[in-house]
PyMOL CGO cylinders between C-alpha atoms (Angstrom):
from pymol import cmd
from pymol.cgo import CYLINDER

trace = [
    CYLINDER, 0.10, 0.10, 0.13, 0.78, 3.53, -0.53, 0.3, 1, 1, 1, 1, 1, 1,
    CYLINDER, 0.78, 3.53, -0.53, 2.92, 5.88, 1.66, 0.3, 1, 1, 1, 1, 1, 1,
    CYLINDER, 2.92, 5.88, 1.66, 1.66, 9.25, 0.84, 0.3, 1, 1, 1, 1, 1, 1,
    CYLINDER, 1.66, 9.25, 0.84, 4.53, 10.46, 3.34, 0.3, 1, 1, 1, 1, 1, 1,
    CYLINDER, 4.53, 10.46, 3.34, 7.42, 9.81, 1.26, 0.3, 1, 1, 1, 1, 1, 1,
    CYLINDER, 7.42, 9.81, 1.26, 5.43, 11.07, -1.85, 0.3, 1, 1, 1, 1, 1, 1,
    CYLINDER, 5.43, 11.07, -1.85, 7.61, 13.95, -3.82, 0.3, 1, 1, 1, 1, 1, 1,
    CYLINDER, 7.61, 13.95, -3.82, 6.85, 15.30, -7.71, 0.3, 1, 1, 1, 1, 1, 1,
    CYLINDER, 6.85, 15.30, -7.71, 9.92, 14.57, -9.99, 0.3, 1, 1, 1, 1, 1, 1,
    CYLINDER, 9.92, 14.57, -9.99, 12.43, 17.68, -10.69, 0.3, 1, 1, 1, 1, 1, 1,
    CYLINDER, 12.43, 17.68, -10.69, 11.10, 18.81, -13.61, 0.3, 1, 1, 1, 1, 1, 1,
    CYLINDER, 11.10, 18.81, -13.61, 8.09, 17.29, -13.91, 0.3, 1, 1, 1, 1, 1, 1,
    CYLINDER, 8.09, 17.29, -13.91, 6.14, 20.23, -14.37, 0.3, 1, 1, 1, 1, 1, 1,
    CYLINDER, 6.14, 20.23, -14.37, 8.50, 21.87, -17.19, 0.3, 1, 1, 1, 1, 1, 1,
    CYLINDER, 8.50, 21.87, -17.19, 8.34, 25.27, -15.47, 0.3, 1, 1, 1, 1, 1, 1,
    CYLINDER, 8.34, 25.27, -15.47, 8.97, 26.89, -12.58, 0.3, 1, 1, 1, 1, 1, 1,
    CYLINDER, 8.97, 26.89, -12.58, 6.93, 27.27, -9.72, 0.3, 1, 1, 1, 1, 1, 1,
    CYLINDER, 6.93, 27.27, -9.72, 6.31, 30.98, -10.48, 0.3, 1, 1, 1, 1, 1, 1,
    CYLINDER, 6.31, 30.98, -10.48, 5.40, 30.11, -14.17, 0.3, 1, 1, 1, 1, 1, 1,
    CYLINDER, 5.40, 30.11, -14.17, 3.09, 27.38, -13.00, 0.3, 1, 1, 1, 1, 1, 1,
    CYLINDER, 3.09, 27.38, -13.00, 1.20, 29.54, -10.40, 0.3, 1, 1, 1, 1, 1, 1,
    CYLINDER, 1.20, 29.54, -10.40, 1.17, 32.84, -12.84, 0.3, 1, 1, 1, 1, 1, 1,
    CYLINDER, 1.17, 32.84, -12.84, -0.48, 30.44, -15.53, 0.3, 1, 1, 1, 1, 1, 1,
    CYLINDER, -0.48, 30.44, -15.53, -3.18, 29.38, -13.22, 0.3, 1, 1, 1, 1, 1, 1,
    CYLINDER, -3.18, 29.38, -13.22, -4.00, 32.94, -12.05, 0.3, 1, 1, 1, 1, 1, 1,
    CYLINDER, -4.00, 32.94, -12.05, -3.87, 34.15, -15.77, 0.3, 1, 1, 1, 1, 1, 1,
    CYLINDER, -3.87, 34.15, -15.77, -6.32, 31.10, -16.67, 0.3, 1, 1, 1, 1, 1, 1,
    CYLINDER, -6.32, 31.10, -16.67, -8.31, 31.79, -13.91, 0.3, 1, 1, 1, 1, 1, 1,
    CYLINDER, -8.31, 31.79, -13.91, -8.78, 35.23, -14.71, 0.3, 1, 1, 1, 1, 1, 1,
    CYLINDER, -8.78, 35.23, -14.71, -7.72, 36.42, -18.20, 0.3, 1, 1, 1, 1, 1, 1,
    CYLINDER, -7.72, 36.42, -18.20, -8.30, 33.09, -20.16, 0.3, 1, 1, 1, 1, 1, 1,
    CYLINDER, -8.30, 33.09, -20.16, -11.95, 32.36, -17.83, 0.3, 1, 1, 1, 1, 1, 1,
    CYLINDER, -11.95, 32.36, -17.83, -13.38, 35.53, -18.41, 0.3, 1, 1, 1, 1, 1, 1,
    CYLINDER, -13.38, 35.53, -18.41, -13.11, 36.16, -21.80, 0.3, 1, 1, 1, 1, 1, 1,
    CYLINDER, -13.11, 36.16, -21.80, -15.94, 36.40, -23.78, 0.3, 1, 1, 1, 1, 1, 1,
    CYLINDER, -15.94, 36.40, -23.78, -17.06, 33.18, -25.92, 0.3, 1, 1, 1, 1, 1, 1,
    CYLINDER, -17.06, 33.18, -25.92, -15.94, 34.90, -29.10, 0.3, 1, 1, 1, 1, 1, 1,
    CYLINDER, -15.94, 34.90, -29.10, -12.51, 35.60, -27.72, 0.3, 1, 1, 1, 1, 1, 1,
    CYLINDER, -12.51, 35.60, -27.72, -10.67, 32.68, -29.60, 0.3, 1, 1, 1, 1, 1, 1,
    CYLINDER, -10.67, 32.68, -29.60, -7.76, 34.48, -30.91, 0.3, 1, 1, 1, 1, 1, 1,
    CYLINDER, -7.76, 34.48, -30.91, -7.06, 36.19, -27.36, 0.3, 1, 1, 1, 1, 1, 1,
    CYLINDER, -7.06, 36.19, -27.36, -7.28, 32.39, -25.83, 0.3, 1, 1, 1, 1, 1, 1,
    CYLINDER, -7.28, 32.39, -25.83, -4.62, 31.72, -28.31, 0.3, 1, 1, 1, 1, 1, 1,
    CYLINDER, -4.62, 31.72, -28.31, -2.56, 34.47, -27.91, 0.3, 1, 1, 1, 1, 1, 1,
    CYLINDER, -2.56, 34.47, -27.91, -2.20, 33.25, -23.99, 0.3, 1, 1, 1, 1, 1, 1,
    CYLINDER, -2.20, 33.25, -23.99, -1.65, 29.90, -24.38, 0.3, 1, 1, 1, 1, 1, 1,
    CYLINDER, -1.65, 29.90, -24.38, 1.29, 30.86, -27.01, 0.3, 1, 1, 1, 1, 1, 1,
    CYLINDER, 1.29, 30.86, -27.01, 2.66, 33.41, -24.44, 0.3, 1, 1, 1, 1, 1, 1,
    CYLINDER, 2.66, 33.41, -24.44, 2.96, 30.42, -22.19, 0.3, 1, 1, 1, 1, 1, 1,
    CYLINDER, 2.96, 30.42, -22.19, 4.70, 28.01, -24.74, 0.3, 1, 1, 1, 1, 1, 1,
    CYLINDER, 4.70, 28.01, -24.74, 1.95, 26.32, -26.23, 0.3, 1, 1, 1, 1, 1, 1,
    CYLINDER, 1.95, 26.32, -26.23, 1.73, 25.80, -30.03, 0.3, 1, 1, 1, 1, 1, 1,
    CYLINDER, 1.73, 25.80, -30.03, -1.08, 26.74, -31.02, 0.3, 1, 1, 1, 1, 1, 1,
    CYLINDER, -1.08, 26.74, -31.02, -2.00, 26.87, -35.19, 0.3, 1, 1, 1, 1, 1, 1,
    CYLINDER, -2.00, 26.87, -35.19, -4.18, 29.17, -36.79, 0.3, 1, 1, 1, 1, 1, 1,
    CYLINDER, -4.18, 29.17, -36.79, -7.82, 29.46, -36.17, 0.3, 1, 1, 1, 1, 1, 1,
    CYLINDER, -7.82, 29.46, -36.17, -8.38, 27.66, -33.60, 0.3, 1, 1, 1, 1, 1, 1,
    CYLINDER, -8.38, 27.66, -33.60, -11.59, 27.42, -31.45, 0.3, 1, 1, 1, 1, 1, 1,
    CYLINDER, -11.59, 27.42, -31.45, -10.89, 27.15, -27.92, 0.3, 1, 1, 1, 1, 1, 1,
    CYLINDER, -10.89, 27.15, -27.92, -13.75, 27.57, -25.34, 0.3, 1, 1, 1, 1, 1, 1,
    CYLINDER, -13.75, 27.57, -25.34, -12.95, 30.07, -22.20, 0.3, 1, 1, 1, 1, 1, 1,
    CYLINDER, -12.95, 30.07, -22.20, -14.38, 26.58, -19.44, 0.3, 1, 1, 1, 1, 1, 1,
    CYLINDER, -14.38, 26.58, -19.44, -11.11, 24.52, -21.03, 0.3, 1, 1, 1, 1, 1, 1,
    CYLINDER, -11.11, 24.52, -21.03, -8.80, 23.47, -18.39, 0.3, 1, 1, 1, 1, 1, 1,
    CYLINDER, -8.80, 23.47, -18.39, -5.13, 23.13, -19.21, 0.3, 1, 1, 1, 1, 1, 1,
    CYLINDER, -5.13, 23.13, -19.21, -2.50, 22.22, -16.65, 0.3, 1, 1, 1, 1, 1, 1,
    CYLINDER, -2.50, 22.22, -16.65, 0.34, 23.48, -18.20, 0.3, 1, 1, 1, 1, 1, 1,
    CYLINDER, 0.34, 23.48, -18.20, 0.25, 24.92, -21.77, 0.3, 1, 1, 1, 1, 1, 1,
    CYLINDER, 0.25, 24.92, -21.77, 3.69, 24.71, -22.60, 0.3, 1, 1, 1, 1, 1, 1,
    CYLINDER, 3.69, 24.71, -22.60, 2.84, 20.91, -22.92, 0.3, 1, 1, 1, 1, 1, 1,
    CYLINDER, 2.84, 20.91, -22.92, 0.22, 21.36, -25.47, 0.3, 1, 1, 1, 1, 1, 1,
    CYLINDER, 0.22, 21.36, -25.47, 0.10, 21.15, -29.15, 0.3, 1, 1, 1, 1, 1, 1,
    CYLINDER, 0.10, 21.15, -29.15, -3.26, 22.42, -31.23, 0.3, 1, 1, 1, 1, 1, 1,
    CYLINDER, -3.26, 22.42, -31.23, -3.19, 22.22, -35.35, 0.3, 1, 1, 1, 1, 1, 1,
    CYLINDER, -3.19, 22.22, -35.35, -4.88, 24.54, -37.12, 0.3, 1, 1, 1, 1, 1, 1,
    CYLINDER, -4.88, 24.54, -37.12, -8.52, 24.94, -37.25, 0.3, 1, 1, 1, 1, 1, 1,
    CYLINDER, -8.52, 24.94, -37.25, -8.61, 22.48, -33.86, 0.3, 1, 1, 1, 1, 1, 1,
    CYLINDER, -8.61, 22.48, -33.86, -11.70, 22.71, -31.91, 0.3, 1, 1, 1, 1, 1, 1,
    CYLINDER, -11.70, 22.71, -31.91, -11.67, 22.27, -27.77, 0.3, 1, 1, 1, 1, 1, 1,
    CYLINDER, -11.67, 22.27, -27.77, -15.19, 22.56, -25.81, 0.3, 1, 1, 1, 1, 1, 1,
    CYLINDER, -15.19, 22.56, -25.81, -16.74, 24.06, -23.22, 0.3, 1, 1, 1, 1, 1, 1,
    CYLINDER, -16.74, 24.06, -23.22, -15.38, 22.14, -19.97, 0.3, 1, 1, 1, 1, 1, 1,
    CYLINDER, -15.38, 22.14, -19.97, -12.91, 20.06, -21.37, 0.3, 1, 1, 1, 1, 1, 1,
    CYLINDER, -12.91, 20.06, -21.37, -9.96, 19.38, -18.92, 0.3, 1, 1, 1, 1, 1, 1,
    CYLINDER, -9.96, 19.38, -18.92, -6.50, 19.13, -20.58, 0.3, 1, 1, 1, 1, 1, 1,
    CYLINDER, -6.50, 19.13, -20.58, -4.38, 17.11, -18.12, 0.3, 1, 1, 1, 1, 1, 1,
    CYLINDER, -4.38, 17.11, -18.12, -1.15, 17.90, -19.39, 0.3, 1, 1, 1, 1, 1, 1,
    CYLINDER, -1.15, 17.90, -19.39, 1.30, 16.20, -16.89, 0.3, 1, 1, 1, 1, 1, 1,
    CYLINDER, 1.30, 16.20, -16.89, 2.72, 15.05, -19.81, 0.3, 1, 1, 1, 1, 1, 1,
    CYLINDER, 2.72, 15.05, -19.81, 2.54, 16.13, -23.85, 0.3, 1, 1, 1, 1, 1, 1,
    CYLINDER, 2.54, 16.13, -23.85, -1.10, 16.52, -25.65, 0.3, 1, 1, 1, 1, 1, 1,
    CYLINDER, -1.10, 16.52, -25.65, -0.67, 16.86, -29.14, 0.3, 1, 1, 1, 1, 1, 1,
    CYLINDER, -0.67, 16.86, -29.14, -4.41, 17.68, -31.32, 0.3, 1, 1, 1, 1, 1, 1,
    CYLINDER, -4.41, 17.68, -31.32, -4.23, 17.48, -34.64, 0.3, 1, 1, 1, 1, 1, 1,
    CYLINDER, -4.23, 17.48, -34.64, -5.48, 20.12, -37.31, 0.3, 1, 1, 1, 1, 1, 1,
    CYLINDER, -5.48, 20.12, -37.31, -9.33, 20.00, -37.70, 0.3, 1, 1, 1, 1, 1, 1,
    CYLINDER, -9.33, 20.00, -37.70, -9.79, 17.78, -34.72, 0.3, 1, 1, 1, 1, 1, 1,
    CYLINDER, -9.79, 17.78, -34.72, -12.55, 18.58, -32.60, 0.3, 1, 1, 1, 1, 1, 1,
    CYLINDER, -12.55, 18.58, -32.60, -12.59, 17.92, -28.69, 0.3, 1, 1, 1, 1, 1, 1,
    CYLINDER, -12.59, 17.92, -28.69, -16.03, 18.31, -27.45, 0.3, 1, 1, 1, 1, 1, 1,
    CYLINDER, -16.03, 18.31, -27.45, -17.47, 19.71, -24.21, 0.3, 1, 1, 1, 1, 1, 1,
    CYLINDER, -17.47, 19.71, -24.21, -16.13, 17.61, -21.06, 0.3, 1, 1, 1, 1, 1, 1,
    CYLINDER, -16.13, 17.61, -21.06, -13.79, 15.89, -22.56, 0.3, 1, 1, 1, 1, 1, 1,
    CYLINDER, -13.79, 15.89, -22.56, -11.15, 14.55, -20.34, 0.3, 1, 1, 1, 1, 1, 1,
    CYLINDER, -11.15, 14.55, -20.34, -7.78, 13.91, -21.75, 0.3, 1, 1, 1, 1, 1, 1,
    CYLINDER, -7.78, 13.91, -21.75, -5.39, 12.71, -19.21, 0.3, 1, 1, 1, 1, 1, 1,
    CYLINDER, -5.39, 12.71, -19.21, -1.50, 12.47, -19.63, 0.3, 1, 1, 1, 1, 1, 1,
    CYLINDER, -1.50, 12.47, -19.63, -0.73, 11.84, -15.98, 0.3, 1, 1, 1, 1, 1, 1,
    CYLINDER, -0.73, 11.84, -15.98, -1.29, 8.92, -13.72, 0.3, 1, 1, 1, 1, 1, 1,
    CYLINDER, -1.29, 8.92, -13.72, 0.36, 6.88, -10.33, 0.3, 1, 1, 1, 1, 1, 1,
    CYLINDER, 0.36, 6.88, -10.33, 2.37, 4.12, -10.16, 0.3, 1, 1, 1, 1, 1, 1,
    CYLINDER, 2.37, 4.12, -10.16, -0.15, 1.95, -7.39, 0.3, 1, 1, 1, 1, 1, 1,
    CYLINDER, -0.15, 1.95, -7.39, 2.30, -0.46, -6.99, 0.3, 1, 1, 1, 1, 1, 1,
    CYLINDER, 2.30, -0.46, -6.99, 5.24, 1.93, -5.83, 0.3, 1, 1, 1, 1, 1, 1,
    CYLINDER, 5.24, 1.93, -5.83, 5.80, 2.89, -2.02, 0.3, 1, 1, 1, 1, 1, 1,
    CYLINDER, 5.80, 2.89, -2.02, 5.51, 6.40, -2.50, 0.3, 1, 1, 1, 1, 1, 1,
    CYLINDER, 5.51, 6.40, -2.50, 2.60, 6.41, -5.11, 0.3, 1, 1, 1, 1, 1, 1,
    CYLINDER, 2.60, 6.41, -5.11, 5.20, 7.97, -7.76, 0.3, 1, 1, 1, 1, 1, 1,
    CYLINDER, 5.20, 7.97, -7.76, 3.28, 10.23, -10.74, 0.3, 1, 1, 1, 1, 1, 1,
    CYLINDER, 3.28, 10.23, -10.74, 4.68, 9.48, -14.23, 0.3, 1, 1, 1, 1, 1, 1,
    CYLINDER, 4.68, 9.48, -14.23, 3.03, 11.18, -17.63, 0.3, 1, 1, 1, 1, 1, 1,
    CYLINDER, 3.03, 11.18, -17.63, 2.73, 9.72, -20.99, 0.3, 1, 1, 1, 1, 1, 1,
    CYLINDER, 2.73, 9.72, -20.99, 1.66, 11.58, -23.79, 0.3, 1, 1, 1, 1, 1, 1,
    CYLINDER, 1.66, 11.58, -23.79, -1.36, 11.96, -25.62, 0.3, 1, 1, 1, 1, 1, 1,
    CYLINDER, -1.36, 11.96, -25.62, -1.99, 12.23, -29.46, 0.3, 1, 1, 1, 1, 1, 1,
    CYLINDER, -1.99, 12.23, -29.46, -4.90, 12.59, -31.26, 0.3, 1, 1, 1, 1, 1, 1,
    CYLINDER, -4.90, 12.59, -31.26, -4.66, 12.69, -34.86, 0.3, 1, 1, 1, 1, 1, 1,
    CYLINDER, -4.66, 12.69, -34.86, -6.24, 14.87, -37.54, 0.3, 1, 1, 1, 1, 1, 1,
    CYLINDER, -6.24, 14.87, -37.54, -9.63, 15.47, -38.19, 0.3, 1, 1, 1, 1, 1, 1,
    CYLINDER, -9.63, 15.47, -38.19, -10.74, 13.36, -35.19, 0.3, 1, 1, 1, 1, 1, 1,
    CYLINDER, -10.74, 13.36, -35.19, -13.88, 13.73, -33.52, 0.3, 1, 1, 1, 1, 1, 1,
    CYLINDER, -13.88, 13.73, -33.52, -13.87, 12.76, -30.02, 0.3, 1, 1, 1, 1, 1, 1,
    CYLINDER, -13.87, 12.76, -30.02, -17.62, 12.94, -28.94, 0.3, 1, 1, 1, 1, 1, 1,
    CYLINDER, -17.62, 12.94, -28.94, -19.10, 14.62, -25.88, 0.3, 1, 1, 1, 1, 1, 1,
    CYLINDER, -19.10, 14.62, -25.88, -17.50, 13.60, -22.57, 0.3, 1, 1, 1, 1, 1, 1,
    CYLINDER, -17.50, 13.60, -22.57, -14.96, 11.33, -24.28, 0.3, 1, 1, 1, 1, 1, 1,
    CYLINDER, -14.96, 11.33, -24.28, -12.21, 10.01, -21.59, 0.3, 1, 1, 1, 1, 1, 1,
    CYLINDER, -12.21, 10.01, -21.59, -8.50, 9.73, -23.06, 0.3, 1, 1, 1, 1, 1, 1,
    CYLINDER, -8.50, 9.73, -23.06, -5.83, 7.73, -20.48, 0.3, 1, 1, 1, 1, 1, 1,
    CYLINDER, -5.83, 7.73, -20.48, -2.51, 8.46, -20.76, 0.3, 1, 1, 1, 1, 1, 1,
    CYLINDER, -2.51, 8.46, -20.76, -0.44, 6.81, -23.57, 0.3, 1, 1, 1, 1, 1, 1,
    CYLINDER, -0.44, 6.81, -23.57, -3.07, 6.80, -26.08, 0.3, 1, 1, 1, 1, 1, 1,
    CYLINDER, -3.07, 6.80, -26.08, -2.76, 7.74, -29.77, 0.3, 1, 1, 1, 1, 1, 1,
    CYLINDER, -2.76, 7.74, -29.77, -6.51, 8.50, -31.16, 0.3, 1, 1, 1, 1, 1, 1,
    CYLINDER, -6.51, 8.50, -31.16, -5.40, 7.73, -35.45, 0.3, 1, 1, 1, 1, 1, 1,
    CYLINDER, -5.40, 7.73, -35.45, -6.49, 10.34, -37.82, 0.3, 1, 1, 1, 1, 1, 1,
    CYLINDER, -6.49, 10.34, -37.82, -9.80, 11.19, -38.66, 0.3, 1, 1, 1, 1, 1, 1,
    CYLINDER, -9.80, 11.19, -38.66, -11.27, 8.44, -36.23, 0.3, 1, 1, 1, 1, 1, 1,
    CYLINDER, -11.27, 8.44, -36.23, -14.75, 9.21, -34.14, 0.3, 1, 1, 1, 1, 1, 1,
    CYLINDER, -14.75, 9.21, -34.14, -14.75, 8.31, -30.64, 0.3, 1, 1, 1, 1, 1, 1,
    CYLINDER, -14.75, 8.31, -30.64, -18.68, 8.01, -29.29, 0.3, 1, 1, 1, 1, 1, 1,
    CYLINDER, -18.68, 8.01, -29.29, -19.87, 10.01, -26.40, 0.3, 1, 1, 1, 1, 1, 1,
    CYLINDER, -19.87, 10.01, -26.40, -19.18, 9.14, -22.61, 0.3, 1, 1, 1, 1, 1, 1,
    CYLINDER, -19.18, 9.14, -22.61, -16.52, 6.34, -24.21, 0.3, 1, 1, 1, 1, 1, 1,
    CYLINDER, -16.52, 6.34, -24.21, -13.52, 5.37, -22.30, 0.3, 1, 1, 1, 1, 1, 1,
    CYLINDER, -13.52, 5.37, -22.30, -10.33, 5.19, -24.42, 0.3, 1, 1, 1, 1, 1, 1,
    CYLINDER, -10.33, 5.19, -24.42, -7.71, 3.57, -22.53, 0.3, 1, 1, 1, 1, 1, 1,
    CYLINDER, -7.71, 3.57, -22.53, -5.84, 1.50, -25.75, 0.3, 1, 1, 1, 1, 1, 1,
    CYLINDER, -5.84, 1.50, -25.75, -4.37, 3.45, -28.90, 0.3, 1, 1, 1, 1, 1, 1,
    CYLINDER, -4.37, 3.45, -28.90, -7.69, 3.40, -31.54, 0.3, 1, 1, 1, 1, 1, 1,
    CYLINDER, -7.69, 3.40, -31.54, -6.80, 2.92, -35.19, 0.3, 1, 1, 1, 1, 1, 1,
    CYLINDER, -6.80, 2.92, -35.19, -7.10, 5.69, -37.90, 0.3, 1, 1, 1, 1, 1, 1,
    CYLINDER, -7.10, 5.69, -37.90, -10.63, 6.39, -39.79, 0.3, 1, 1, 1, 1, 1, 1,
    CYLINDER, -10.63, 6.39, -39.79, -12.72, 4.44, -37.40, 0.3, 1, 1, 1, 1, 1, 1,
    CYLINDER, -12.72, 4.44, -37.40, -15.81, 4.77, -35.28, 0.3, 1, 1, 1, 1, 1, 1,
    CYLINDER, -15.81, 4.77, -35.28, -15.50, 3.76, -31.77, 0.3, 1, 1, 1, 1, 1, 1,
    CYLINDER, -15.50, 3.76, -31.77, -17.51, 3.69, -28.47, 0.3, 1, 1, 1, 1, 1, 1,
    CYLINDER, -17.51, 3.69, -28.47, -17.61, 1.83, -25.50, 0.3, 1, 1, 1, 1, 1, 1,
    CYLINDER, -17.61, 1.83, -25.50, -16.00, 1.34, -22.19, 0.3, 1, 1, 1, 1, 1, 1,
    CYLINDER, -16.00, 1.34, -22.19, -12.89, 0.17, -22.92, 0.3, 1, 1, 1, 1, 1, 1,
    CYLINDER, -12.89, 0.17, -22.92, -13.60, 2.36, -26.76, 0.3, 1, 1, 1, 1, 1, 1,
    CYLINDER, -13.60, 2.36, -26.76, -13.25, -0.41, -29.43, 0.3, 1, 1, 1, 1, 1, 1,
    CYLINDER, -13.25, -0.41, -29.43, -13.60, 0.34, -33.21, 0.3, 1, 1, 1, 1, 1, 1,
    CYLINDER, -13.60, 0.34, -33.21, -17.08, -1.12, -34.36, 0.3, 1, 1, 1, 1, 1, 1,
    CYLINDER, -17.08, -1.12, -34.36, -16.74, -0.02, -38.35, 0.3, 1, 1, 1, 1, 1, 1,
    CYLINDER, -16.74, -0.02, -38.35, -14.63, 2.39, -40.52, 0.3, 1, 1, 1, 1, 1, 1,
    CYLINDER, -14.63, 2.39, -40.52, -15.70, 5.71, -40.91, 0.3, 1, 1, 1, 1, 1, 1,
    CYLINDER, -15.70, 5.71, -40.91, -14.65, 6.48, -44.58, 0.3, 1, 1, 1, 1, 1, 1,
    CYLINDER, -14.65, 6.48, -44.58, -17.52, 6.45, -47.17, 0.3, 1, 1, 1, 1, 1, 1,
    CYLINDER, -17.52, 6.45, -47.17, -14.84, 4.25, -49.69, 0.3, 1, 1, 1, 1, 1, 1,
    CYLINDER, -14.84, 4.25, -49.69, -14.54, 1.89, -47.08, 0.3, 1, 1, 1, 1, 1, 1,
    CYLINDER, -14.54, 1.89, -47.08, -18.28, 1.62, -46.47, 0.3, 1, 1, 1, 1, 1, 1,
    CYLINDER, -18.28, 1.62, -46.47, -18.83, 0.66, -50.28, 0.3, 1, 1, 1, 1, 1, 1,
    CYLINDER, -18.83, 0.66, -50.28, -16.31, -1.44, -50.86, 0.3, 1, 1, 1, 1, 1, 1,
]
cmd.load_cgo(trace, "trace")
């Protein structure tokens, strides 16, 4: 069983010093969250100011929560919906034209339940281009969602998903191809 008395965050784990982290959390809670719904460029500016790689014409809602923006990449025309959480203990890369719908939770961090001190770890998440994660999808650490894949509402993704697929469930599994050519053949 874990003994949390011995827990510590590894040096450099956050990717920024304590001042940078606290400053981001203050900016996120005020300038980011209080901005008008249509102020997408303003929020993209704030994210870039803190080291995020943000493509052109990104749509990101003011209620989105991002732990460490310097570990985030958003491709051109990507959308991130209301109340989505991008838990960037590790890196998150969201491809061009991808949609992360409202209330999705992308979680790059976890703990080693077998370690004495409940050691923390982080593994990247990659969401391919032209993907759609529908409402309230959970994505676990280390997952890659292939290009052009759709993940159905309230699905839980614990392992990587193939490209050009419709996936759903808990755990999410591919149920058919997305492309029209694959359906006709």
